[in-house]
C-alpha positions as CSV (number, residue, x, y, z in Angstrom):
1,M,115.0,27.2,-163.9
2,T,114.4,31.0,-163.4
3,E,111.4,32.3,-161.6
4,F,109.7,34.7,-164.1
5,L,108.4,37.5,-161.9
6,F,106.9,39.4,-164.8
7,R,104.3,36.7,-165.3
8,D,102.6,37.6,-162.0
9,D,103.4,41.4,-162.1
10,A,104.3,43.1,-165.4
11,Y,104.7,46.3,-163.5
12,L,107.5,45.1,-161.2
13,R,110.5,47.2,-162.0
14,S,113.2,45.7,-159.7
15,A,114.0,42.7,-157.6
16,E,116.7,41.1,-155.5
17,A,118.0,37.8,-156.8
18,R,120.8,35.3,-156.5
19,I,123.3,34.5,-159.3
20,V,123.0,30.8,-160.1
21,A,125.3,30.7,-163.1
22,I,127.6,32.7,-165.4
23,T,127.4,31.4,-169.0
24,P,130.6,30.9,-171.1
25,E,129.6,34.0,-173.0
26,G,129.5,36.1,-169.8
27,G,125.7,36.2,-169.3
28,V,124.3,36.2,-165.8
29,V,121.6,33.7,-164.8
30,L,119.5,34.5,-161.8
31,D,117.1,32.4,-159.7
32,R,114.4,35.0,-160.2
33,T,113.9,38.1,-162.4
34,P,111.5,40.8,-163.6
35,F,113.3,40.9,-166.9
36,Y,111.5,39.6,-170.0
37,A,113.7,37.6,-172.4
38,T,113.5,38.1,-176.2
39,S,110.7,35.9,-177.6
40,G,107.4,36.0,-179.4
41,G,108.3,39.2,-181.3
42,Q,108.9,41.1,-178.0
43,P,112.5,42.4,-177.4
44,G,114.3,41.4,-174.2
45,D,114.4,44.0,-171.4
46,S,117.5,46.1,-170.7
47,G,118.4,47.7,-167.4
48,T,121.0,47.5,-164.6
49,L,122.4,45.1,-162.1
50,T,123.9,46.2,-158.7
51,D,126.2,43.7,-157.0
52,S,126.9,43.3,-153.3
53,A,129.8,45.8,-153.6
54,N,127.4,48.4,-154.9
55,R,128.9,48.2,-158.4
56,L,126.5,49.0,-161.2
57,L,126.5,46.9,-164.4
58,T,124.5,47.8,-167.5
59,L,122.4,45.0,-168.9
60,S,121.9,45.3,-172.7
61,T,119.2,42.7,-173.1
62,A,117.8,39.4,-171.8
63,I,117.6,36.1,-173.7
64,H,116.7,32.5,-173.4
65,P,119.9,30.3,-173.5
66,D,120.0,28.0,-176.5
67,G,116.2,28.0,-176.8
68,D,115.7,26.9,-173.1
69,K,112.5,28.7,-172.3
70,T,112.8,27.9,-168.5
71,A,115.9,30.1,-168.0
72,I,116.8,33.7,-168.7
73,V,120.3,35.1,-169.3
74,H,121.0,38.8,-168.5
75,V,123.5,40.0,-171.0
76,P,125.9,42.7,-169.7
77,A,127.4,45.3,-171.9
78,D,131.0,44.5,-172.9
79,G,134.0,45.2,-170.7
80,Q,132.3,45.0,-167.3
81,A,133.6,43.0,-164.3
82,L,131.0,40.2,-163.5
83,P,129.8,39.3,-160.0
84,A,130.3,35.8,-158.6
85,V,128.0,32.8,-158.6
86,G,126.0,32.7,-155.4
87,E,126.1,36.5,-154.9
88,T,122.9,38.4,-154.1
89,V,122.3,41.3,-156.5
90,R,119.6,43.7,-157.4
91,V,118.3,44.1,-161.0
92,E,116.2,46.9,-162.3
93,I,114.6,47.1,-165.8
94,D,114.5,50.2,-168.0
95,W,110.9,50.9,-167.1
96,A,110.2,53.6,-169.7
97,R,111.2,51.3,-172.5
98,R,109.4,48.3,-171.0
99,Y,106.2,50.2,-170.6
100,R,106.1,51.3,-174.2
101,L,106.7,47.7,-175.3
102,M,103.8,46.6,-173.0
103,R,101.5,49.2,-174.5
104,M,102.4,48.2,-178.1
105,H,102.2,44.4,-177.4
106,T,98.7,44.9,-176.0
107,A,97.8,47.1,-179.0
108,L,98.9,44.3,-181.4
109,H,96.5,41.9,-179.7
110,L,93.7,44.4,-180.6
111,L,95.1,44.7,-184.1
112,S,94.5,40.9,-184.5
113,V,90.9,41.5,-183.6
114,V,90.1,44.2,-186.2
115,F,92.1,42.2,-188.8
116,P,90.5,38.7,-188.3
117,F,93.1,36.8,-190.4
118,P,95.7,34.2,-189.5
119,V,98.9,35.8,-188.2
120,T,102.1,34.8,-190.0
121,G,104.6,37.0,-188.0
122,G,105.0,40.0,-185.9
123,Q,107.4,42.4,-184.2
124,I,107.0,44.7,-181.2
125,G,108.9,48.0,-181.0
126,E,108.9,51.0,-178.6
127,D,107.2,53.3,-181.1
128,K,105.9,51.0,-183.8
129,G,104.8,47.4,-184.1
130,R,103.5,45.2,-186.9
131,L,101.7,42.0,-187.6
132,D,101.9,40.0,-190.8
133,F,98.6,38.4,-191.9
134,D,97.6,35.7,-194.3
135,M,95.3,38.3,-196.0
136,P,94.7,38.1,-199.8
137,D,93.2,41.6,-200.1
138,V,93.5,44.8,-198.0
139,P,90.1,45.7,-196.4
140,E,88.6,48.8,-198.0
141,D,87.5,50.7,-194.9
142,L,90.8,51.2,-193.1
143,D,89.6,54.4,-191.5
144,G,86.7,52.4,-189.9
145,L,89.1,49.7,-188.7
146,E,91.3,52.4,-187.1
147,R,88.3,53.9,-185.4
148,R,87.3,50.4,-184.1
149,L,90.8,49.9,-182.8
150,N,90.7,53.2,-180.9
151,D,87.2,52.5,-179.6
152,M,88.6,49.3,-177.9
153,V,91.4,51.3,-176.4
154,A,89.0,54.0,-175.2
155,A,86.7,51.3,-173.7
156,D,89.4,50.7,-171.1
157,H,89.0,46.9,-171.2
158,A,90.7,45.0,-168.4
159,V,93.7,42.9,-169.4
160,S,94.2,39.7,-167.4
161,T,96.0,36.3,-167.6
162,E,94.8,32.8,-166.9
163,W,96.2,29.3,-167.3
164,I,94.9,26.2,-169.0
165,T,96.4,22.8,-169.3
166,D,98.3,21.5,-172.4
167,A,95.4,19.1,-173.0
168,E,92.9,22.0,-172.8
169,M,95.0,24.0,-175.2
170,A,95.2,21.1,-177.7
171,A,91.4,20.9,-177.6
172,K,91.0,24.6,-178.4
173,P,93.1,25.2,-181.5
174,D,90.9,28.2,-182.5
175,L,92.5,30.2,-179.7
176,I,95.8,30.2,-181.6
177,K,96.0,33.1,-184.1
178,T,99.6,32.6,-185.2
179,M,100.3,30.1,-188.0
180,K,104.1,29.7,-187.6
181,V,104.6,30.2,-183.8
182,K,102.7,27.8,-181.6
183,P,102.2,28.4,-177.8
184,P,104.9,26.8,-175.6
185,M,103.6,23.4,-174.5
186,G,105.2,20.5,-172.7
187,Q,105.4,22.1,-169.2
188,G,101.8,21.1,-168.3
189,R,100.1,24.5,-168.8
190,V,99.7,27.4,-171.2
191,R,99.2,31.1,-170.3
192,L,96.3,33.0,-171.9
193,V,95.9,36.7,-172.1
194,R,92.3,38.0,-172.0
195,I,91.2,41.5,-173.1
196,G,87.8,42.2,-171.7
197,D,85.3,40.3,-173.9
198,V,87.1,41.1,-177.2
199,D,90.1,38.8,-177.3
200,L,91.6,35.7,-175.7
201,Q,94.8,34.0,-177.0
202,P,97.9,32.3,-175.7
203,C,100.8,34.7,-175.0
204,G,103.8,34.8,-172.7
205,G,104.6,38.5,-173.1
206,T,104.0,41.5,-170.9
207,H,100.9,43.7,-171.2
208,V,99.3,46.7,-169.6
209,A,96.5,46.2,-167.1
210,R,93.8,48.1,-169.1
211,T,93.5,49.1,-172.7
212,G,93.1,52.7,-171.8
213,E,96.8,52.8,-171.0
214,I,97.7,52.1,-174.6
215,G,96.9,55.6,-175.9
216,R,95.6,56.6,-179.3
217,L,96.8,54.4,-182.2
218,A,97.2,54.9,-185.9
219,L,97.4,52.3,-188.7
220,G,100.7,52.6,-190.7
221,K,101.7,51.2,-194.0
222,I,100.2,48.0,-195.3
223,E,102.8,46.2,-197.4
224,K,102.6,43.2,-199.7
225,K,105.1,40.5,-198.5
226,G,104.0,37.6,-200.6
227,K,101.1,36.3,-202.6
228,Q,98.7,36.5,-199.7
229,N,100.9,37.9,-197.0
230,R,100.3,41.5,-195.9
231,R,102.3,43.4,-193.3
232,V,100.2,45.9,-191.2
233,S,102.1,48.5,-189.2
234,L,100.8,50.1,-186.1
235,L,102.0,53.3,-184.4
236,F,101.3,55.4,-181.4
237,A,99.4,58.4,-182.8
């Protein structure tokens, strides 16, 4: 298992760690990491690894190996010499990229508040994100919804995390907004993300500490992706 340092501190940019495995594909598994692995619509972090000989490796992304949500594999760019198992290394995330993903991920939580429909999919990008909704018709007052979205940003709500047990999660299905992706259960507890008094939902991703950090937002295109499925894009204004 990998210790997920980002769960306790999404602003942690670097950490020392020990290599516990090298995968057959050449990925590096550490005992602890600030890197977020691709999941839940959020891309994996990129960054660097410095080994004990002070050699710098570029890490292109981070993933969960074969669906194992308890471990994270750091994927080096091609053609680099790998350090050895047992070696202590230092990893550092591409902070500018991560911070934009954190801002957008938090903004999409707010989008799910102003569009109160079941979520059928989503994707988080550095400049643009989107949520797909089970939404038969597009709301008429889009300008009003965009104003409400930015009002929540400007209110500078605190963003915090808390944990509940699997049994508590099962007893509160109304917290789950996503239709196709269920919160990870089976490890005894589930992580919730709370935004002030406006939103509470299970989520394992990284978020900013306050909504004021998100910055001004703009609704993008709303596309029809099925009989009742609508894709709503969100951009940094």
